C-alpha angles and dihedrals in degrees: 000000000000100000146343135214114257121220133193090230140347089262094053111107101197126057124258092205144302126279120198134197086247091056091052094048090051091054090049090050095048096041094047094254096310119108096162098118098037116106121221092237089062092055107037128087105253101202104066125189102228129184137184120255092247094054116130115256092224092055094047092046092049093050091047091050094043093050095034092240119166094203149006129215112234118216134186124231090279093054095253116147110246103167151320129261115205135193087255090056089052092049089054089054092048090049092050092049094047090052091051 
C-alpha cells in the first residue's frame, strides 16, 4: 500500500489528508526512527485530489499527470472515501489496454 486517507476521527466522512509510505519514512528519518509523538495531521498532505467513483479514467490520469500527483482519493456520491487510485493502478490499466 502506497498511502491511506487520513481522517480527523472515525466518524468523519471526508478525508483530512493523505499520508503516504514516503511521508512516514521521512518522519522516521528526521526523528531518528521514532514517530511516536508526531500527529498524522503534521505529516499528511492536506490538499487531496479527490474524484467521484464514476470519474473517467482518462480524466483522472490526465489530471494526475498534469499536476504530477501520485494518487487520488475516490469518494462515493455522499462524499465517503471508498478508496485510492494510484499512478501504479493507472499504469496497470494502460498495460492491460495495450496488451488487448
